[in-house]
N, C-alpha and C positions, 0 to 999 in steps of 0.2 A: 487191482482191477478198477476200472472206471465206474463211477457212480451211474447206475442205469437211469436215475431220475434226470440226469443231464440231458440225455437224448430222448427219454420217454416222456418227460413232463415239461422241462424248461424250454425245450425247443420243439416247435411244431413246424415241420418242414412239409410243405405241400406245393403243388404246381398248379398255377392258374393258366388256363389257355385262352388266348384272345383269338377270335376268329376275324381274320383280316382278308379283305378282298384285294387281289393283286391289282396293280395300277394299269394293266394293259387291256382292261375290258370291264364293262359293267356286269356282264353275265358270267364272269369267271367264277370258278369254284373257290369258296372261302378256304383260307389256309389257317391252320391253328399255329399260334405262336405261344410258346410256353414261358411262364414267368415263375421263378421260385420265390417262396415267401418263408421267412424265418421269424417266428414269433415266440415270445415267452408266455406260454399259456398258464403259467403258475401265477401270473399277475393279472389284475383286473384290466390294465391297459392292453395286455396281449389278447384277452378275451374280447374286449370291446373292439379292438382293431380288426380281429379276424372276422367278426360279424360285419363290420363296416366294409371291409374289402370284398367280402363275398357279395354283399348287396350292390357294391359299385359295379362288379362284373355283371351281375344280373341286370342292372339298370342299363349298362352300356351294350351288352351283347345278348342278354336274356337267357344265357346258358353258362353253366360252369361245368367244366369237365376236368376232374382231378386225375392226373396221370403220374405214373412213376417212371423213373429211369429214362427221362426224356431230356434232351438238351434245351435249356432255357435261354432266353434272350435278355432277361432282366431279372433282378432279385430285389424284392421289397423287404426291407429289414436288414439286420435285426435291430432291436431296440437298445440294448446295452452297448456302451462304447467299447468294452473289451471284446465282445462278440463281433461288433461292427468292424473293428480294426482288422480282425482276422479275415473277415469276408471281403472287405475292401481290397486287401492285398491280392486275394484270388481274382476279384473282378478286374483289377488292373492287368493281371497276367493274361486273362482270357478275353479281355476287352468287352466285358459285360457290365452294364450300368448297375450300381448298387444304390438303391434309393432307400435310405434309412432315416427313421425319425430320431436317431440318437442326437441329443442336444448338447453333448459335451464339446467344449471349445478345443479339446485336444485333437479332435478330428476336423480337418479342414478340407473343404471341396477345392480350395486353391492348390493344395498339395497333391491331390488325387483326382485326376481327370474323370475317372469313372465313379466317383462318389458324389451323390446328390443328397443333400439334407432336406428332408420333407417336413421338418419341424423348425420352429424358431430356435436359434442357438441361445443357450442359457446366458451367454455373455451380454446379450442385448439388454437385459434388465438391469445391468449394473448402474447405468445412468438414472434409471427410474428410481432405484433404491436410494441413490445419492440425493436425488431431488427431494425425497421424503425426509431424509436426514437433515438436509439444509432447511427445509421448510419449518422444521420445529427447532432449529438452532442447536442441535446436538453436536458436540465436538468430538466425541469418541464413540467408536462402534467396535464390538467384538464379533468376529465372524465365526460361526459354528457350521461345519460342513462334514459331509460323509467322506471318510478317508478312502477315496478311490479316485480314478481318473475323472469320473463325472463330477464328484463333489469339489475336488481341488482345481478343476479347470477354470472356474470362474474367479479364483482368488486374484490373479494379476489384474483382471479387468475391474473388479470391485475396488481394489487398492488404488488403481489410477483414478477411478471416479471419485473416491473419497479425497484424494489429494487435491483434485480440482476444486473442491468446495472447502478446503482447509480443514477437513476432518481426518481423524487418524484411526488406525486399527492397531491398538496396543497389543492385542493378543489374538492368535488364531487357535481355535479349538477344533481339532480333527477327531472324529469318533468313528471307530471301526464299524462296518455294517454288522459284524458279529459280536458287538460289544454286549456284555452282560449288564443287568440292572445295577450291580455294584460298581462297575466301571463307569457307567453313566453318572451315578450319584457322586462318585469321587470327582469327576470332572465338573459337575455342577457346584459342588462345594468350593472348588477352586475358583470358579467364576464369582461366587458370592463374596469371596475375600477381596475382590477388585472393586474399584470405584465405579467402573462403567456399568450402566444399567440398560444399554441399548444393544440388542442382539439380533443379528441377521442369520437366519437358519436356511441352509441349502441341503435338503435331504430328500430322499425318496420316502414315500408314505410308510413303508415297512419299518424303517428306522425312526422316522419322525413320530410315529405312534408311540413307540417305546420311550422316546426322549421326552415328549411333552407330559406323559404320565408321571415320569420321574421328576420333571421340573415342578409340577404341581405339588408332588409330595414334599419337595424341598422348599415350598412356599415361595417360589420364584415367579408365580403367576399372580402376584399380588400388586398392590399399589406401589408405584415407583418404577416398575419394570416396563420395558418396551420390547416387543418381539415383532420382527418383520420376517415373513416367510417368503421364499422364492416361488416362482410360478409353477414349478413342477408339483409342489405340494398343494398350493392354492387351487390349481385346476382339478385336483383329485380329491377335494374335500368331501364330495358326495359319496366316495367309496370308503371314507374313514368312519370307524365306529362312533356312535353317539357319545360314549364315555370319553373318547379322545377329544371330540368337539367340545365337550363340557370343560375339559382341561385347557383348551385353547381359547377360552373366552377373552376377548380384548385384543387378540392378535391382529396385526395388519398384514395384508398379503397382496401380491400382484398376480394377475393372470391375463392371458390374451383376450382381447375383446372380440366377441363373435356377434356380428350384427344380426338382428332378427329379420326373418323373411318367411313368406308362405312356404317356400320350398323346404326350409329348415323345419318348420312345424310338421309338414307332412312326412318328411323323412323321419323325424323323431318318433312319430306314432308307429310307423312301419318298423323302425329299428327295435323299439321296445318289444313288439310282438315277436320278431324274429329272434331276438336275444334270449327271450324266455324259452323259446323252443330249443335253441342250441345249448342253453345253460340252465336247465331246469333246477339244478341243485345249488345254483349261485344266488346269494342274496340279491335283492333288488339293487341295481346300479342305474345311474343316470348317464346319459350320453355326455361326453366331454369333448374338449377341443382336440385331443389326440385322436379320437375316433373320427372327427370331422376331417382332420388333416389326412388320416388314412384313406378316407373316401375320396377326397380331392386328389390325393397322390395317384390312386389307381385311375381316376379319370384323366389326370394329366398324362400318365403313361400310355393309356389306351389312345388318347388323342395323338400323342406323338407317334405311336405305331401306325395309326391310320395315315398319318402324314408321310411317314418314311416308306411304308410298304414292306414287302418281304423280298428276300433274296434267296437263291438256292445255289449251292447248299447253305444251310444255316451256319455251319462251322467249317473252318478251314483246318483240315486234319494235318498234324505235324508229321514229319518223317519219324518213324518209330525207331528209337534207339535203346540200347541196353541201359539199365538202371534209371530209366525215365520214371518220373512220378506220375500219380494220377492226374495232377493238374496239367502236367506237360502233355499227357495223352489226350486231354480234351481239345486242345487246339485254341484257336481264336475265333471269335464271332465275326461273321461277315456283316452282320446287321448292327453290331454294337456301336461302331464309331459314328454312324449316321444317327442312330437312336439317341445316343448320349447328348449329342449336340442339340437335338430337338428338345430333350427334357431339361437340359441345364438352363435353358432360357425359354420359359413359357409363362403365360399369364392368362387367367380367365377368372370369371366370377363363379366361385364354388360355394359349397354349403358353409365353409368357414369364413366366407367373405372374399376379399381380393386375394386370390391364391396366385402369388407372384414369385417365381423362382428366377433368380439372376445369378449367373456364374455358379450354378449348382447349389445355391443357398436360398431357402425360403425367407423372403423379406419380412421384417417385423411389422406388425400392425400396432394399433394402440393398446395400451395396457389399462386394465381396470384396477383401481385401488379399492380393496374391499376390507371390511372389518368383520371379524368372526364374532357373531352375536347369535345367541339362541341356538337353533339347530343347524345353522349354516352360516353363510356369509352375506353381507349387505354391501352393495356398491356405495362408496363415499366419494368417488371422483375418478378422473382419468389422467393418464400421462401419455403424452406424445412427444416425439423428438422436436416437433415444431413449436408447440405451445407449452410444453412442460406440464405442470399440474393445472387442471381446470375442472370446473364442475359440469361441463358439457363436452361432448366429443369434438364438435367443431365450433369453437367460440367465434362470435362475430368480431369484425374489426381486423386490424393489422395483426399479423402473426408475431406475437411477442412472447418470448420464453419466460415462464413464471414459475417461481417456487414458493408462492404465497399459500400458507396453510389455510387462509380464509376461503380459498377456493374449494376446500373439502367440506363435506357435510360433518355433522357432529359425530365424534368418535367416542365409543365406550372403551376405555383402556382397561388393562388387567386390574382386577380388584373392584370392577364395576364402578369406576369413577370417571367423571368427565374432565378431571384436572389433568392437563398435559404433563407428563413426566418430564422432569428436568434433565433426565438422561444419566444421572450419576448420583451417588450418595456415599458417604463415608461408611465403609464396612464395619459392622459392630464387632466382629471377631477378627478383624484384619490387623495388620501390623501398624505400628505408630508412624506418624508422619515424621520423616527425618528432616529437622530444621537446622540448616547450617548457619552459624553466626560468626562474625569476625572477632578475633581476639586482638585487642589493641593495648598499647602501653599508655595511651592518653585518650583525651576526649571522652572521658568516662561519663559525661553527662548524656551522651548519645547511646553508648552501649558499653557494657562491662560484663565480662564472663569470669566467674569464679568457680572453683571446685568445692562441692559440698562434702565436707569431711565425714558426714554421717552416712550418706548414700553412695559416695564416690562418683556421684553424677555431677552435672554442671548446672549452675544457676546463672541466668542472664538477667541483667537489670539495665535500666537506662530509659531514656526518652523513647527510642524506637521500640524497645521491648514492651513498654507500657501501652504504646499505641497498638502493637500486635495483640496484646492480651485483650484490649478493649474490642478490637475487631473480632477476635475469636468469640468473645461473649455475645457479639451482635449477630453471629451466624445462626441460622435457624436449625442447626444440627451440631452435635458435639464432634470435635476433631481431636483425637488423641495424638500427641506429638512428643518428641524428645529433642533436646538441644544437643547438637554436635558442634564443638568449637572448630574453628579454622584459624590457625595461628597466623599472625602477620608475617612471620618468617617463612611460611609455607608458600606465599605468593601474594600477588596484588588482588584487588577487588575483581578485576577481570577474570583471574584464575579461580577465585571463589565462586563467581557466577557460573563459570564453565563446569564446575563440579556437578551441577544439575544436568547438564547435557551428558556428562559421563555416568549419570544415574547413581552417583554417590550420595546426593542430597535430593529430597523431594521438594525442598523450598529453601530459600535464603532470606533471612530476616536481619535487618540492621540498617546502618546508614549507607545504603546502596543506591547510587544515583542511576536514574533511568537514562541510558545513552544508547545511540543507534547501534554501535558494534556489539553491545551485549544483547540487544533484542534479537539478534540473529539466532541465538541459541536458546533463549528462554522467553517466556511471556511475563511481562510486568503487570502488576496491578496499577490502578490509578495512584498518583503521588499523594503523600500525606504531609508534605512540607512545602514551603515556598521554594521557588526555583530561581536559579541564577548563579553566575560565577562573577566575582568582582575582586578588586585589589585593595589591600590596606597598606598604608605608608605612614611613617612618623609625621608628627605635626611640628612645624617650625615654631620658634619663639615669637611672641607678639612683636610686630614691627612698628608699633606706634611711636617708639623712641628712636627710630632710625632717622638720621639727619637728612637722608635723601628720600624720605617718604613722599615728598611732593612730586617726585618723578614716577611713582608707582601707578597712579591712576591710568596712565596711558602706556601702551607698549612702544618699543623703540621704533618700529616701522610707522606707527601713527605719529610719533613726534617728528620724525623726518619728513613725512608727508605734509604735516602742518607747516613746518618751516619752509619747505619748498613752495607751498602755495602762498605764504606770506610774501616771499620774494617775487614770485611771478605776478601776483596781484598788484604789488607796489610798482613793478616795472611797467605793467600795462597802463595803470593810472598815470604814471609819469609820462609815457609816450603820448597818451591822449591829451594831456594838459600842458605839455612843454611849450608849445607855440602860442597858446592862447591864454595862458594863465601865468602872471608875473611871479606868483609864489612858487612856481615850479621851474624858475629860471635861475641863472647864476653860474658860478664856476663849476667845473666837473666834480670837485669834492662835494659841493652842495647838492649836485644832482644825485650822487650815490647816497648821501645821507637822507635826502628826501624819499628815495625809493624805500629804504628800510623804515624810516620814521613814520611815513604815512600809513603803511600797511600794519606795522606793529602797534601803532597808536590806537588802531581800531579795537584792540583787545579790551581796552578800558574806555573806548569811545571818546578819546582825548584829542583826536585830530581836529585842529582849528582851521586848516586850510580848506577853502571853499573850492569846489570843482565847478568848472564853467561848461565843459562839454557835456552834452546829453548822454554820450556813450560812457563817459566817466561816471556820471551819476548812476547809470544802469549797473555798471560793474561794481560800484561801491555798495549799492543797495543789496545786491546778491551777496557780496562778501561779508557785509555786516550781519546778514542773516546766518551765514555759515559760522562766523565768529560767535554769535549768540548761542547757537546750538552747542558748539564745542566747549565754550566756557561753562555753560550750564551743566553739561555732562561731566566735565572735569571737576567742577565744584561739588557736585552730588557724590561722585565717587571718592574724592578726597575726604569729604565729610564722613562718609561711611567708614573709611579706613581709620580715621582719627577718633571716632566715637564708639564704634562697635568692637567688642572683644572678638578677635578673629582667630580661627584655628587654621592656619595656612599649611597645606600639605607640602612635603618636600618635593613631591613629584605630582603633577596635575594630570597626567595621562599615561596610560600603560605603555604607549609607544615611545614615550620618553625613555623608558627602561632600555628599549632596543637601541635607540640612538646613542645613549650614554654608555652602553655596555655594562649595565648594572647586573648584579646577581639577583635572582628571584627564587623565593622559597615556595614550597607547596607541601601538602600533607602526603606522607608516605602511603603508597598503595593506591592513590586516587588516579582518576583519569586526566588530571590537570596537565601533566607533561604532553599528552597528545594534543590538547587544546593549544598549549603554548607553541608547540612545534608547527602547528598549522598557521600560527601568526608570525612565523619566521624568526622565532627566538633562537638564540645560540644554545644548543643543548648543554654545552660545557658551563653555562652560567646558571644551571639549576642546582638547587640544594633542597633536600627534603627533611622534614621534621615530623615528630610523632606526638608532641604534646603542645598545649597552649604555652607552657613555660618556655619551651624551645622557641616558639614563635617570638615571644617577648624578648628573649635574649638575642636572637638573630637580628631583629629589627633595631634593637638598642645599639648593637655593635656597628651596624651599617655595612654596606657592600665592600668597603675598603679595609675593613678590620675583621674579616672572617665571618661576617654576617651577611645580611641581604638588604637590599633597598626596598623591597616590597614582598608581601605575601599574597599569593593568588589562591583563593579557595572558594568554597560554596557559601552562599549567604547564611545558612543556619550556623555554620562554624564561625563566620565572620562576626555575626551579631553577638554570639556568645562570647567571643574573644574581646570585642569592644566593650561589652558590659563589664568585663573584669578589668579593663584598662582604660577607663574613661579619661579623656583629655590627652592621651599620649599618642593615639593613632586615629586615623580616619579613613573612610572609604573614598576612592576616586574612581571615576568612570573610565570606560563604559561598563555596564553590567550585561554579561552575555547570558542569554536564556538557556536554561536547561529544564528538564522535566521534573526535577526534585527527587526525593527519596521514594522508593517503592519496594514492594515485596516481589521476589522472583519465583516463578514456578516453571515446570517443564512446558515445552511447546504443546499447545492444545489442551492443557490441563483445565478441567472444568472448575477447579478451585479458584483460578485467577479472576473470572468475572464475579464469582460469589464474594471473594474478598474485596473486589473493587466496590461493589454495592455496599458492603459493610463499612468500608473506609469512608464513603460519603456520609453514612449515618453518624460516624464518629467525628469527622472533621466539621460537620455543619452544626454540631451541638456544643454544649458547654464542656464536654468531656475533653476535647482537645485543649481548650483554654486551661482547664485544671491541670492536665498533664504538663503543659508548657510551663505553667507557674511553678509546679513542683520541682522541675529540673533546671529552669533558667531564671527563676525569680520574676519579680515585677518589672515591667518595662521602664517604669519611672524611677527605678532604683539607682540609675546612674546620675551622679551629682552634676555632671556637665551637660545634661541633656538640653538645657535652654541656650547654650552657647551656639553662635552661628558658625557653621563650618563653611568656609569659603573655598571652593574648589578652584575657580579661576575668576578673579575680580577685576582684572585689568581690561580697560577698553581697547579693542583691536581695530585695525584698519577696516576690516570687513563690516563693522557696524556703521561706517560712515562713507562707504563707497558711493552711494547715491548722492550724498551731499557734495563730495568733492567732484563728482562728475558734473553736477549742476554748475558749480563755481567755475570749473575748467572750461565748459562749453560756453558760458556767458562771457567770460573774459576773452577767450579766443575769438569768439564771434565779433565782439566789439573791436578787437585789434585788427581783425581782417577787414572789417568795414572801413575803419579809419585809413588803413594803408591803401585800400582800393581808391578812396577819395583823393588821398595825397598824390598817388601816382597819376591819377587822371588829371588833376589840376596842373601837374608838372610834366605833362606828356611831351611838351616841346623840348624839354631837356633829354628825355629818353629818345626823341627823334632826331637829335642833333648828330653832327658828324664826329663828335669827340669819342675818345676811347671809353671803354667800360669804366676804367679807373677814374677818368675825368667826370663821367656821368655820375658815378656813386659819390664822388667828392662834391659835385655840385648839389646833388640831392641832400647830402649831409649838411652843407652850408645853408641850404634853404630851410631844412628842418630845424636847424639851430637858431635861425632868425625868428625874432618875435613877430608874430603876424597880427599887428594891431589893426591894420586895415581890414584884414580878414575878419577880425573879431568885431570891428565896428560895423562893417557891411553885413556881417551875419546878424547883427542886431537890427540894422536898418532895412536891408534889402534881402537878406538871406542868401547872399552869394558873392563871388568875386568876378569882375569883368575881365574880358580878354586882354585889355590893355595892361592891366596890372600884371597878369601872368607873363606877358612879353617883356615888360620892364624888368621883372625879376630875372628872366632868362638873360637879357642884355647885360644886367649887372654882373651876372656870373661869367659870361663870355663876351667882354667888351670888344675884343679884337675881331670878333666875327659878326659884329652888329650889322655891317653892311652886306654880309653874305646872305642874310635872310631875305627873302622876297618881301617887298613892301605890300602890306595888305591894308585896305581901307579900315579894317577892323582893328588894326594895331597902331597905337600911337607911340612914337619914339621921341623922347624929350631929354634934353641935357639936364644934369643935376644943377 
């Protein structure tokens, strides 16, 4: 048998009649239109809504006539989503609008044409809750909700909102509406064992009352805890007992903002009077937003009915069939399709403010952020979709979304403290932190794991472990932990870090480098070591006793360039001086010797030949300057080679390894192979090692004897290795930047930023120096530390490009100027009728002749007259002397 309370108490079904005048005349008789209402009168919201709906009808029509067994044209309610879902299905079949305040996102006006939500959907507040979480920098939130459609409907929206701000929901706590006190206590104790201390509660007042009383008993309403309640509870705090309010001190809540108005004040006074008359046995309640929405809903429906008017008959009766249900017998409303379209899109200024329904959904307004203090709540700020968190409803200036906590007023948190909770803490009675550490065969200075024979546990030592212990001591709270080894044979460091993502470890401690691909799965702390990847290679023997050391200061390309410029400069000077300087004349062999002698003698400035031409003097001055710079640089570099003890590496650049096809070594399990692959190394040339001793052996053998030509590793390992092998190996560039060693935690873990702050305290003080000294010794302990390490000491062509460019331009310019003058003076030869071969031969003969006259006239007059040029031409072509036209300016004379 069904529970009689379900129909007798939980549901109050009555009919409201709206008197509507037909549209065909002003004096027509009013027609009653019936509206069914389903309310849960066992709740305060149901009682408040009934009074508000009744007053809305009185205000709009001044009469209310309750009838039974009449066909209704709209249904207001029900409140609960389970009830509303059933009624909506009926409304769709009979085409009657169902206007319900059910806020559950599981019901959608988009999916049901005849469903209209007259309250704000609970999913709207998800972004507002996320804004509060982001404002205070909380990284994790636990969601506690009522285990029904209403409670769970907001979960997807809240999860998405948290993901947008990089916050996480590690646990969902669903509590049955019929849960006992013991069941609630058991769930609270489970929450106490977790790190997260920020809780979002989405419950109806009936369950929330029981929940917060048990939370206070469990001492979870104390300092360090944060509670955020959803709008359904915040809006009904006036109806909650004072003992519950006392248990909720410090809670933050959201509720819809209701703007003040004279109409609202007048209505509130009238409502209180009428409510006491209708509910004399009910404790004093205050009007809330649900009552105002109920009032505005009836007003909206009445307005829509006035607009649509009535039709007759009200229902279209179906053809009666056998086995038809009661719903089938009702038929379909003739007025419903027009009425629903009018109500689904309506807007007016109501008691609740801007009452705006679009596509069947009441649009959200601003949210008030309140703090539960004393006997009720106190507004500390606002949230809107345009401005975010603000201290005023409509802030001035440009609309900028903000999540700044400074925009809120002072908050009193649980425990009556003004200190902002950090959002997490290590549970005192919880499980230990599972710390994964790598087990390695070598590099024990950094980390070493051994089994304790007494406890059968594991003991970790080394530089990284000592840093971790100092960081733990620097934390403001104790963190119990246990060491869990991860053997080197079980996988690489990437796989070690991935165990956190698989939830097998809570953290990883050791010589773990912070790299990009690992940070996709974990959060790293700040680094606690220097960063960088570099290369070590063997050192060559000292070359000071090499018989060809004089060739070492300059590279081969620079030697060749210098030789070429010596020849070019000597040739240019010879061309410029050949006709006017007797010292640059003679047989062909002497010409060649002069070209080489003059330019090379400038090395020691031993050239005795005087140059006559100004162009030659210009070229020589520039060249002597070039020689001075080259000889000075060569002398300085050779002196350095002969006087300083040098440690010359076998390879000066990592890319030489690629060109020479050398084998390269790295530490087993590290990320170095990926780095080398990115540099286009041949993967078949990789060899991995696990100890410093293996490093030494491989480098000593060399690439062609089963070893390697170089080891690529991180700076902390490289420096430790070099300290043990002074004088045998050296670093060569370049050094590739990395982030250094760090501790790894799960994504979003609140421990990561806490450890980062503690690492700064450790690394900035003497503690890090002491730890480094204990494991790696003093830096000055290496006996060869004062020796000069020469990475690349040879002078290259790049260092003198500008110098050679200057010399080349000056010599070329002088040569071009001389040739231009020479061709201009002998233009008669070029204009003659001879062949090109004869012309070139003639010009060569003219160039080879000594130009004494030219030299003399250059000194006396500064030029050569036209007669002399013609004479030279006639001397070259005597058979054609009479073929040239006689000009007064040309004198022809016999020899």
